[in-house]
ZADO-87750 format. One record per residue (C-alpha): x negated, y, z negated; residue number from 1. Coordinates in Angstrom, 3 decimals. Example, Ala and Ser with C-alpha at 12.3 -4.5 7.8 and 13.67 -1.06 7.14 Angstrom:
<r px="-12.300" py="-4.500" pz="-7.800" num="1"/>
<r px="-13.670" py="-1.060" pz="-7.140" num="2"/>
END
This chain:
<r px="155.737" py="-87.127" pz="82.704" num="1"/>
<r px="154.526" py="-90.439" pz="84.571" num="2"/>
<r px="151.479" py="-90.354" pz="86.914" num="3"/>
<r px="151.716" py="-92.667" pz="90.113" num="4"/>
<r px="148.251" py="-94.296" pz="90.632" num="5"/>
<r px="147.643" py="-96.119" pz="94.464" num="6"/>
<r px="144.704" py="-98.283" pz="94.419" num="7"/>
<r px="143.118" py="-97.847" pz="97.783" num="8"/>
<r px="139.473" py="-99.233" pz="99.595" num="9"/>
<r px="138.441" py="-96.679" pz="101.886" num="10"/>
<r px="138.788" py="-92.881" pz="102.966" num="11"/>
<r px="141.151" py="-94.015" pz="105.615" num="12"/>
<r px="143.483" py="-95.409" pz="103.087" num="13"/>
<r px="142.690" py="-92.415" pz="100.573" num="14"/>
<r px="144.523" py="-90.255" pz="103.348" num="15"/>
<r px="147.610" py="-92.269" pz="103.506" num="16"/>
<r px="147.931" py="-92.101" pz="99.172" num="17"/>
<r px="147.453" py="-88.571" pz="99.414" num="18"/>
<r px="150.060" py="-87.951" pz="102.338" num="19"/>
<r px="152.424" py="-90.284" pz="100.558" num="20"/>
<r px="152.548" py="-88.383" pz="97.588" num="21"/>
<r px="150.337" py="-90.508" pz="95.541" num="22"/>
<r px="149.025" py="-88.542" pz="92.094" num="23"/>
<r px="146.044" py="-90.505" pz="91.100" num="24"/>
<r px="143.575" py="-92.425" pz="93.983" num="25"/>
<r px="141.961" py="-95.288" pz="92.472" num="26"/>
<r px="139.107" py="-97.262" pz="94.384" num="27"/>
<r px="138.501" py="-100.503" pz="94.037" num="28"/>
<r px="138.082" py="-103.513" pz="96.688" num="29"/>
<r px="141.026" py="-106.074" pz="95.924" num="30"/>
<r px="138.981" py="-108.963" pz="97.934" num="31"/>
<r px="136.487" py="-109.060" pz="95.069" num="32"/>
<r px="138.882" py="-109.788" pz="92.324" num="33"/>
<r px="141.455" py="-108.085" pz="90.154" num="34"/>
<r px="138.945" py="-105.363" pz="89.496" num="35"/>
<r px="136.659" py="-105.422" pz="92.149" num="36"/>
<r px="134.113" py="-102.493" pz="93.083" num="37"/>
<r px="133.438" py="-101.141" pz="96.221" num="38"/>
<r px="129.791" py="-101.119" pz="97.448" num="39"/>
<r px="127.873" py="-97.789" pz="95.957" num="40"/>
<r px="127.695" py="-95.895" pz="99.287" num="41"/>
<r px="131.224" py="-96.475" pz="100.506" num="42"/>
<r px="132.798" py="-95.248" pz="97.285" num="43"/>
<r px="130.498" py="-91.877" pz="97.254" num="44"/>
<r px="131.873" py="-91.178" pz="100.958" num="45"/>
<r px="135.398" py="-92.080" pz="99.873" num="46"/>
<r px="135.307" py="-89.917" pz="96.985" num="47"/>
<r px="133.784" py="-87.151" pz="98.673" num="48"/>
<r px="136.362" py="-87.191" pz="101.365" num="49"/>
<r px="139.320" py="-86.501" pz="98.404" num="50"/>
<r px="137.401" py="-83.126" pz="97.617" num="51"/>
<r px="139.266" py="-82.663" pz="94.607" num="52"/>
<r px="142.653" py="-82.910" pz="95.728" num="53"/>
<r px="143.828" py="-85.523" pz="93.731" num="54"/>
<r px="142.356" py="-87.093" pz="90.557" num="55"/>
<r px="140.206" py="-89.943" pz="91.328" num="56"/>
<r px="139.104" py="-93.440" pz="89.652" num="57"/>
<r px="136.973" py="-96.624" pz="90.055" num="58"/>
<r px="136.611" py="-99.783" pz="88.520" num="59"/>
<r px="133.215" py="-101.159" pz="87.594" num="60"/>
<r px="134.477" py="-104.458" pz="89.026" num="61"/>
<r px="134.932" py="-108.003" pz="87.082" num="62"/>
<r px="131.680" py="-107.686" pz="85.254" num="63"/>
<r px="130.601" py="-109.983" pz="82.816" num="64"/>
<r px="131.089" py="-109.066" pz="79.174" num="65"/>
<r px="127.665" py="-108.232" pz="78.510" num="66"/>
<r px="127.160" py="-105.181" pz="75.854" num="67"/>
<r px="123.556" py="-104.410" pz="77.376" num="68"/>
<r px="124.377" py="-104.216" pz="81.122" num="69"/>
<r px="127.727" py="-102.943" pz="81.229" num="70"/>
<r px="127.144" py="-99.321" pz="80.001" num="71"/>
<r px="124.576" py="-98.939" pz="83.182" num="72"/>
<r px="127.449" py="-100.210" pz="85.305" num="73"/>
<r px="129.804" py="-97.120" pz="83.905" num="74"/>
<r px="126.900" py="-94.625" pz="84.295" num="75"/>
<r px="126.349" py="-95.820" pz="87.923" num="76"/>
<r px="130.100" py="-95.345" pz="88.573" num="77"/>
<r px="130.552" py="-92.360" pz="86.756" num="78"/>
<r px="127.361" py="-90.461" pz="88.240" num="79"/>
<r px="129.298" py="-91.039" pz="91.833" num="80"/>
<r px="132.105" py="-88.177" pz="90.528" num="81"/>
<r px="134.661" py="-89.959" pz="90.165" num="82"/>
<r px="137.410" py="-88.387" pz="87.603" num="83"/>
<r px="137.689" py="-91.745" pz="85.733" num="84"/>
<r px="136.081" py="-95.031" pz="85.255" num="85"/>
<r px="137.830" py="-98.048" pz="84.702" num="86"/>
<r px="136.196" py="-100.937" pz="82.924" num="87"/>
<r px="137.604" py="-104.405" pz="82.639" num="88"/>
<r px="137.858" py="-105.478" pz="78.984" num="89"/>
<r px="138.414" py="-109.517" pz="79.700" num="90"/>
<r px="138.686" py="-111.844" pz="76.760" num="91"/>
<r px="135.503" py="-112.973" pz="75.636" num="92"/>
<r px="133.817" py="-112.556" pz="72.103" num="93"/>
<r px="132.011" py="-109.773" pz="73.019" num="94"/>
<r px="134.361" py="-107.512" pz="74.047" num="95"/>
<r px="133.984" py="-105.795" pz="70.972" num="96"/>
<r px="130.402" py="-105.214" pz="70.896" num="97"/>
<r px="130.895" py="-104.019" pz="74.555" num="98"/>
<r px="133.519" py="-101.231" pz="73.352" num="99"/>
<r px="130.907" py="-100.146" pz="70.595" num="100"/>
<r px="128.307" py="-99.912" pz="73.428" num="101"/>
<r px="130.371" py="-97.675" pz="75.620" num="102"/>
<r px="131.431" py="-95.332" pz="72.708" num="103"/>
<r px="128.324" py="-92.820" pz="73.506" num="104"/>
<r px="129.476" py="-92.600" pz="77.162" num="105"/>
<r px="132.811" py="-91.655" pz="76.060" num="106"/>
<r px="131.586" py="-88.183" pz="75.410" num="107"/>
<r px="130.850" py="-87.772" pz="78.207" num="108"/>
<r px="132.923" py="-89.489" pz="81.103" num="109"/>
<r px="136.579" py="-90.410" pz="80.705" num="110"/>
<r px="136.504" py="-93.947" pz="80.345" num="111"/>
<r px="139.972" py="-96.379" pz="80.874" num="112"/>
<r px="139.610" py="-99.400" pz="79.035" num="113"/>
<r px="141.435" py="-102.412" pz="81.049" num="114"/>
<r px="142.769" py="-105.206" pz="79.246" num="115"/>
<r px="145.166" py="-108.029" pz="80.758" num="116"/>
<r px="148.385" py="-109.297" pz="80.312" num="117"/>
<r px="147.582" py="-112.919" pz="80.972" num="118"/>
<r px="144.659" py="-112.906" pz="78.647" num="119"/>
<r px="145.059" py="-112.803" pz="74.671" num="120"/>
<r px="145.399" py="-109.296" pz="73.604" num="121"/>
<r px="145.794" py="-107.954" pz="70.182" num="122"/>
<r px="147.545" py="-104.795" pz="70.271" num="123"/>
<r px="144.526" py="-103.390" pz="67.790" num="124"/>
<r px="142.334" py="-102.931" pz="70.681" num="125"/>
<r px="144.092" py="-99.935" pz="71.250" num="126"/>
<r px="142.215" py="-98.244" pz="67.705" num="127"/>
<r px="139.097" py="-99.932" pz="68.714" num="128"/>
<r px="139.247" py="-97.484" pz="72.163" num="129"/>
<r px="140.424" py="-94.579" pz="70.691" num="130"/>
<r px="137.825" py="-94.709" pz="68.164" num="131"/>
<r px="135.333" py="-95.659" pz="70.971" num="132"/>
<r px="136.037" py="-92.389" pz="72.462" num="133"/>
<r px="137.874" py="-93.922" pz="75.574" num="134"/>
<r px="140.219" py="-91.837" pz="77.547" num="135"/>
<r px="142.989" py="-94.519" pz="77.654" num="136"/>
<r px="143.845" py="-97.891" pz="77.850" num="137"/>
<r px="145.453" py="-99.765" pz="80.839" num="138"/>
<r px="147.471" py="-103.283" pz="80.801" num="139"/>
<r px="146.754" py="-105.309" pz="84.111" num="140"/>
<r px="146.764" py="-108.890" pz="85.250" num="141"/>
<r px="143.790" py="-110.438" pz="85.572" num="142"/>
<r px="145.051" py="-113.486" pz="88.111" num="143"/>
<r px="147.037" py="-111.930" pz="90.908" num="144"/>
<r px="149.883" py="-113.972" pz="92.401" num="145"/>
<r px="150.802" py="-115.832" pz="89.291" num="146"/>
<r px="153.055" py="-113.124" pz="88.048" num="147"/>
<r px="153.845" py="-109.665" pz="87.639" num="148"/>
<r px="153.284" py="-107.912" pz="84.511" num="149"/>
<r px="156.573" py="-108.271" pz="82.964" num="150"/>
<r px="156.434" py="-111.866" pz="83.916" num="151"/>
<r px="153.174" py="-112.020" pz="81.345" num="152"/>
<r px="154.682" py="-109.451" pz="78.532" num="153"/>
<r px="157.904" py="-108.281" pz="77.877" num="154"/>
<r px="159.228" py="-104.984" pz="77.520" num="155"/>
<r px="159.234" py="-104.921" pz="73.640" num="156"/>
<r px="155.354" py="-105.568" pz="73.971" num="157"/>
<r px="154.556" py="-103.045" pz="76.582" num="158"/>
<r px="156.741" py="-100.010" pz="74.540" num="159"/>
<r px="154.931" py="-101.263" pz="71.755" num="160"/>
<r px="151.772" py="-101.007" pz="73.356" num="161"/>
<r px="152.643" py="-97.391" pz="74.945" num="162"/>
<r px="153.517" py="-96.031" pz="71.736" num="163"/>
<r px="150.144" py="-97.293" pz="70.224" num="164"/>
<r px="148.250" py="-95.204" pz="72.929" num="165"/>
<r px="150.361" py="-92.079" pz="72.025" num="166"/>
<r px="149.801" py="-92.774" pz="68.358" num="167"/>
<r px="146.291" py="-92.735" pz="68.850" num="168"/>
<r px="146.078" py="-89.595" pz="71.549" num="169"/>
<r px="144.867" py="-91.798" pz="74.794" num="170"/>
<r px="146.753" py="-92.388" pz="77.762" num="171"/>
<r px="148.657" py="-95.574" pz="78.249" num="172"/>
<r px="148.613" py="-97.370" pz="81.906" num="173"/>
<r px="150.668" py="-100.033" pz="83.208" num="174"/>
<r px="149.992" py="-101.904" pz="86.087" num="175"/>
<r px="149.997" py="-106.057" pz="87.366" num="176"/>
<r px="151.413" py="-106.706" pz="90.470" num="177"/>
<r px="154.219" py="-104.236" pz="89.762" num="178"/>
<r px="156.910" py="-104.029" pz="92.423" num="179"/>
<r px="159.611" py="-101.557" pz="93.022" num="180"/>
<r px="161.879" py="-102.984" pz="91.186" num="181"/>
<r px="159.730" py="-102.666" pz="87.830" num="182"/>
<r px="159.675" py="-99.046" pz="88.137" num="183"/>
<r px="163.099" py="-97.929" pz="86.737" num="184"/>
<r px="162.763" py="-101.129" pz="83.939" num="185"/>
<r px="159.202" py="-99.388" pz="83.072" num="186"/>
<r px="159.838" py="-95.673" pz="83.197" num="187"/>
<r px="162.075" py="-95.405" pz="79.963" num="188"/>
<r px="158.772" py="-96.425" pz="77.983" num="189"/>
<r px="157.233" py="-93.104" pz="79.302" num="190"/>
<r px="153.702" py="-94.327" pz="80.173" num="191"/>
<r px="151.452" py="-92.202" pz="81.601" num="192"/>
<r px="150.351" py="-93.955" pz="84.467" num="193"/>
<r px="151.718" py="-96.792" pz="86.903" num="194"/>
<r px="150.040" py="-98.639" pz="88.966" num="195"/>
<r px="150.258" py="-100.406" pz="91.990" num="196"/>
<r px="148.421" py="-101.987" pz="95.203" num="197"/>
<r px="150.205" py="-104.941" pz="96.711" num="198"/>
<r px="153.401" py="-102.900" pz="96.696" num="199"/>
<r px="152.107" py="-100.451" pz="98.554" num="200"/>
<r px="150.587" py="-102.743" pz="101.236" num="201"/>
<r px="152.125" py="-104.760" pz="104.532" num="202"/>
<r px="154.237" py="-107.337" pz="103.545" num="203"/>
<r px="153.238" py="-106.570" pz="99.785" num="204"/>
<r px="149.688" py="-108.633" pz="100.418" num="205"/>
<r px="147.370" py="-106.756" pz="98.070" num="206"/>
<r px="144.472" py="-107.061" pz="100.755" num="207"/>
<r px="146.347" py="-105.786" pz="103.653" num="208"/>
<r px="146.574" py="-102.503" pz="105.185" num="209"/>
<r px="148.414" py="-99.448" pz="103.093" num="210"/>
<r px="151.979" py="-99.198" pz="104.556" num="211"/>
<r px="153.155" py="-95.602" pz="103.929" num="212"/>
<r px="156.830" py="-96.443" pz="103.904" num="213"/>
<r px="156.237" py="-98.784" pz="101.089" num="214"/>
<r px="154.371" py="-96.043" pz="99.217" num="215"/>
<r px="156.913" py="-93.424" pz="100.077" num="216"/>
<r px="159.017" py="-95.714" pz="98.085" num="217"/>
<r px="157.546" py="-96.480" pz="95.114" num="218"/>
<r px="156.409" py="-92.322" pz="95.103" num="219"/>
<r px="160.263" py="-91.537" pz="95.216" num="220"/>
<r px="161.282" py="-94.045" pz="92.471" num="221"/>
<r px="158.843" py="-91.931" pz="90.118" num="222"/>
<r px="160.104" py="-88.499" pz="89.346" num="223"/>
<r px="157.515" py="-85.968" pz="90.376" num="224"/>
<r px="156.969" py="-82.281" pz="89.602" num="225"/>
<r px="155.602" py="-81.380" pz="92.690" num="226"/>
<r px="158.023" py="-82.386" pz="94.743" num="227"/>
<r px="160.915" py="-81.159" pz="92.262" num="228"/>
<r px="158.798" py="-77.382" pz="92.816" num="229"/>
<r px="159.074" py="-78.073" pz="96.661" num="230"/>
<r px="162.750" py="-78.335" pz="96.467" num="231"/>
<r px="163.013" py="-75.259" pz="94.506" num="232"/>
<r px="161.017" py="-73.262" pz="96.768" num="233"/>
<r px="163.057" py="-74.372" pz="99.717" num="234"/>
<r px="160.433" py="-76.191" pz="101.361" num="235"/>
<r px="161.068" py="-78.697" pz="104.037" num="236"/>
<r px="164.859" py="-76.859" pz="104.839" num="237"/>
<r px="166.647" py="-79.384" pz="106.337" num="238"/>
<r px="164.313" py="-82.210" pz="105.503" num="239"/>
<r px="165.509" py="-82.135" pz="101.638" num="240"/>
<r px="166.327" py="-85.771" pz="100.759" num="241"/>
<r px="169.502" py="-85.373" pz="98.312" num="242"/>
<r px="170.000" py="-88.896" pz="97.510" num="243"/>
<r px="166.509" py="-88.293" pz="95.688" num="244"/>
<r px="167.550" py="-85.064" pz="93.629" num="245"/>
<r px="171.044" py="-87.285" pz="92.887" num="246"/>
<r px="168.474" py="-89.990" pz="91.723" num="247"/>
<r px="167.074" py="-87.695" pz="89.285" num="248"/>
<r px="170.294" py="-86.195" pz="87.906" num="249"/>
<r px="170.670" py="-83.115" pz="90.256" num="250"/>
<r px="174.255" py="-82.057" pz="90.820" num="251"/>
<r px="175.092" py="-82.322" pz="94.719" num="252"/>
<r px="178.280" py="-81.762" pz="95.979" num="253"/>
<r px="179.323" py="-84.274" pz="98.579" num="254"/>
<r px="180.039" py="-82.014" pz="101.824" num="255"/>
<r px="183.550" py="-83.898" pz="102.510" num="256"/>
<r px="184.639" py="-82.870" pz="98.818" num="257"/>
<r px="184.829" py="-86.462" pz="97.655" num="258"/>
<r px="183.682" py="-87.692" pz="94.434" num="259"/>
<r px="181.616" py="-90.921" pz="94.626" num="260"/>
<r px="180.641" py="-93.152" pz="91.748" num="261"/>
<r px="179.264" py="-96.885" pz="91.848" num="262"/>
<r px="180.301" py="-98.938" pz="88.658" num="263"/>
<r px="177.354" py="-101.355" pz="87.876" num="264"/>
<r px="178.449" py="-104.048" pz="85.345" num="265"/>
<r px="176.708" py="-106.366" pz="83.148" num="266"/>
<r px="179.333" py="-108.976" pz="81.960" num="267"/>
<r px="178.868" py="-111.958" pz="78.766" num="268"/>
<r px="175.422" py="-110.665" pz="77.834" num="269"/>
<r px="174.863" py="-113.156" pz="74.944" num="270"/>
<r px="172.035" py="-112.212" pz="73.140" num="271"/>
<r px="171.036" py="-113.842" pz="69.130" num="272"/>
<r px="170.678" py="-111.273" pz="66.705" num="273"/>
<r px="170.634" py="-109.458" pz="63.047" num="274"/>
<r px="174.224" py="-108.104" pz="62.631" num="275"/>
<r px="176.481" py="-107.565" pz="59.686" num="276"/>
<r px="177.000" py="-105.876" pz="56.465" num="277"/>
<r px="177.429" py="-109.102" pz="54.153" num="278"/>
<r px="174.379" py="-110.073" pz="52.530" num="279"/>
<r px="174.593" py="-113.405" pz="54.613" num="280"/>
<r px="174.189" py="-111.639" pz="57.363" num="281"/>
<r px="170.892" py="-110.626" pz="56.983" num="282"/>
<r px="169.759" py="-114.115" pz="56.417" num="283"/>
<r px="170.591" py="-115.600" pz="60.048" num="284"/>
<r px="170.999" py="-114.397" pz="63.783" num="285"/>
<r px="174.299" py="-114.685" pz="65.324" num="286"/>
<r px="175.178" py="-114.442" pz="69.075" num="287"/>
<r px="176.511" py="-111.336" pz="70.148" num="288"/>
<r px="178.408" py="-110.857" pz="73.535" num="289"/>
<r px="177.691" py="-107.570" pz="75.445" num="290"/>
<r px="179.497" py="-106.317" pz="78.267" num="291"/>
<r px="178.864" py="-102.727" pz="80.012" num="292"/>
<r px="179.895" py="-100.651" pz="82.705" num="293"/>
<r px="178.000" py="-97.940" pz="84.247" num="294"/>
<r px="179.826" py="-95.533" pz="86.528" num="295"/>
<r px="176.767" py="-94.140" pz="88.431" num="296"/>
<r px="176.813" py="-91.005" pz="90.634" num="297"/>
<r px="175.535" py="-91.107" pz="94.240" num="298"/>
<r px="175.432" py="-89.337" pz="97.501" num="299"/>
<r px="177.925" py="-89.357" pz="100.503" num="300"/>
<r px="175.930" py="-91.898" pz="102.310" num="301"/>
<r px="175.900" py="-95.810" pz="101.792" num="302"/>
<r px="173.219" py="-97.317" pz="99.583" num="303"/>
<r px="170.111" py="-98.039" pz="101.506" num="304"/>
<r px="167.111" py="-99.356" pz="99.078" num="305"/>
<r px="166.202" py="-99.018" pz="95.553" num="306"/>
<r px="166.080" py="-95.158" pz="95.688" num="307"/>
<r px="170.106" py="-95.178" pz="95.720" num="308"/>
<r px="170.908" py="-97.714" pz="92.842" num="309"/>
<r px="170.841" py="-98.010" pz="89.530" num="310"/>
<r px="169.553" py="-101.576" pz="88.709" num="311"/>
<r px="171.490" py="-103.846" pz="86.384" num="312"/>
<r px="167.661" py="-104.421" pz="84.499" num="313"/>
<r px="167.476" py="-101.225" pz="82.942" num="314"/>
<r px="171.107" py="-101.744" pz="80.906" num="315"/>
<r px="169.665" py="-105.262" pz="79.851" num="316"/>
<r px="166.570" py="-104.071" pz="78.760" num="317"/>
<r px="167.876" py="-101.447" pz="77.003" num="318"/>
<r px="170.113" py="-104.263" pz="75.201" num="319"/>
<r px="167.102" py="-105.961" pz="74.273" num="320"/>
<r px="165.167" py="-102.985" pz="73.216" num="321"/>
<r px="168.002" py="-101.906" pz="70.673" num="322"/>
<r px="167.927" py="-105.636" pz="69.525" num="323"/>
<r px="164.491" py="-106.053" pz="68.824" num="324"/>
<r px="164.539" py="-102.690" pz="66.562" num="325"/>
<r px="165.799" py="-105.117" pz="63.783" num="326"/>
<r px="169.315" py="-105.472" pz="61.679" num="327"/>
<r px="172.527" py="-103.111" pz="62.534" num="328"/>
<r px="175.070" py="-103.029" pz="60.031" num="329"/>
<r px="178.103" py="-102.313" pz="62.668" num="330"/>
<r px="178.709" py="-103.262" pz="65.983" num="331"/>
<r px="180.113" py="-99.198" pz="66.444" num="332"/>
<r px="176.504" py="-98.433" pz="65.373" num="333"/>
<r px="175.351" py="-101.239" pz="67.613" num="334"/>
<r px="177.887" py="-100.040" pz="70.579" num="335"/>
<r px="176.929" py="-96.617" pz="70.170" num="336"/>
<r px="173.181" py="-97.263" pz="70.816" num="337"/>
<r px="173.843" py="-98.952" pz="73.968" num="338"/>
<r px="175.917" py="-96.434" pz="75.694" num="339"/>
<r px="173.277" py="-93.472" pz="74.534" num="340"/>
<r px="170.499" py="-95.664" pz="76.285" num="341"/>
<r px="172.344" py="-96.223" pz="79.148" num="342"/>
<r px="173.833" py="-92.550" pz="79.430" num="343"/>
<r px="169.904" py="-91.260" pz="79.505" num="344"/>
<r px="169.571" py="-92.874" pz="82.692" num="345"/>
<r px="169.955" py="-89.449" pz="84.749" num="346"/>
<r px="172.444" py="-90.645" pz="87.080" num="347"/>
<r px="174.905" py="-92.353" pz="84.685" num="348"/>
<r px="177.980" py="-90.222" pz="83.995" num="349"/>
<r px="179.863" py="-92.294" pz="82.464" num="350"/>
<r px="179.608" py="-95.943" pz="80.264" num="351"/>
<r px="182.076" py="-98.411" pz="78.655" num="352"/>
<r px="180.303" py="-100.580" pz="76.299" num="353"/>
<r px="181.872" py="-104.043" pz="74.648" num="354"/>
<r px="180.212" py="-105.397" pz="71.598" num="355"/>
<r px="181.481" py="-108.724" pz="69.892" num="356"/>
<r px="180.394" py="-110.959" pz="67.568" num="357"/>
<r px="181.104" py="-114.837" pz="68.441" num="358"/>
<r px="179.855" py="-116.845" pz="65.423" num="359"/>
<r px="182.492" py="-115.016" pz="62.869" num="360"/>
<r px="185.317" py="-117.414" pz="63.001" num="361"/>
<r px="187.820" py="-118.779" pz="65.567" num="362"/>
<r px="187.730" py="-115.474" pz="67.722" num="363"/>
<r px="185.505" py="-112.905" pz="68.901" num="364"/>
<r px="185.923" py="-109.772" pz="66.925" num="365"/>
<r px="184.419" py="-106.307" pz="68.395" num="366"/>
<r px="184.714" py="-102.621" pz="69.625" num="367"/>
<r px="184.913" py="-101.079" pz="72.979" num="368"/>
<r px="183.646" py="-97.662" pz="73.438" num="369"/>
<r px="183.877" py="-95.189" pz="76.282" num="370"/>
<r px="181.243" py="-92.365" pz="76.562" num="371"/>
<r px="181.358" py="-89.758" pz="79.183" num="372"/>
<r px="177.847" py="-87.336" pz="79.776" num="373"/>
<r px="179.387" py="-83.715" pz="79.929" num="374"/>
<r px="178.338" py="-81.144" pz="82.700" num="375"/>
<r px="176.740" py="-79.043" pz="80.109" num="376"/>
<r px="174.674" py="-82.588" pz="78.682" num="377"/>
<r px="173.582" py="-83.018" pz="82.349" num="378"/>
<r px="172.533" py="-79.483" pz="82.686" num="379"/>
<r px="170.617" py="-79.529" pz="79.547" num="380"/>
<r px="168.692" py="-83.329" pz="80.106" num="381"/>
<r px="168.150" py="-82.048" pz="84.072" num="382"/>
<r px="167.529" py="-78.159" pz="84.457" num="383"/>
<r px="167.779" py="-77.372" pz="88.076" num="384"/>
<r px="164.023" py="-76.831" pz="89.410" num="385"/>
<r px="162.578" py="-73.389" pz="88.701" num="386"/>
<r px="161.118" py="-71.917" pz="91.761" num="387"/>
<r px="157.203" py="-71.573" pz="91.796" num="388"/>
<r px="154.629" py="-69.323" pz="93.776" num="389"/>
<r px="152.163" py="-72.462" pz="93.850" num="390"/>
<r px="153.212" py="-74.784" pz="96.477" num="391"/>
<r px="150.012" py="-76.420" pz="97.079" num="392"/>
<r px="150.946" py="-79.118" pz="94.552" num="393"/>
END
């Protein structure tokens, strides 16, 4: 399950984030940079106010890569009582030495190494962090306002980062000027944490005050066991938001008896890739055209925001990821992979995929397939939430 991390600046903002459903409360001062640290007394008071209701984290600040002083900064933050300490590991010749110097602290504290997508990042850093007993690694952006995470690193690279963290037994976090439309694109990578600040603030300004409506939107886009359990317990009575249940794959019968589905499509999406059974086709790329139609279940009301729709980016991202996996012998196999990826989205009931090779001769050649999600498959993939005696979250 992916956890929702909300960066806050004070006790007041921590209360807003908790009330709006954030999973992790992260303390920082955005006016001081990418990882600006709160003053110690201010941080101490804010952490105490959370009082164990949520896991907490705090940043050490935008500090120089000095292996002599960085461990003391970590000690100072950890002593305040946060659950996780986030350390900026900037692109610097001394970065490896700093990681080594922090290794003894990894036995005592949960350290999260933060590296930056807009700087030089070698994925081998994940192995170094794991060897130094870090609890997790997070990708962020150092220069806010200069582009979101997905402007700096594509999904193939980010997927490799998450998988490398998983293989090495540490948490994988993604952050960096993330916006609500990024959530459905990043969730398929199965990161442990998605971190936000600007998207939670008024007008998207990271130094502005938190906006509860903006926090709720992000919360609703990230599936939460806590909310599923509340629905299963019958809590909130008539205030259950059925569109959220639809968005997470639960069957909700329209009261008017009508069956509703939106058709999301991607047309004439052309990607160069390695495809074909002939030996010569292994030696160079060919242009392949994709046309995909996804039939998406929705509730009884007109779509109002991102909670009510399936982003077409999810479809194009799936295609790019499959293409990046390497050579495919047959267009039929490629079409099946795309169909499977799209049907893996909870709300998609049916998909039509057409794949065409454009460089074979004077005509395009290919295949079109239609695949549907059976009721049984939907139930197995998204069982109804079980009732629980623990309703505290």
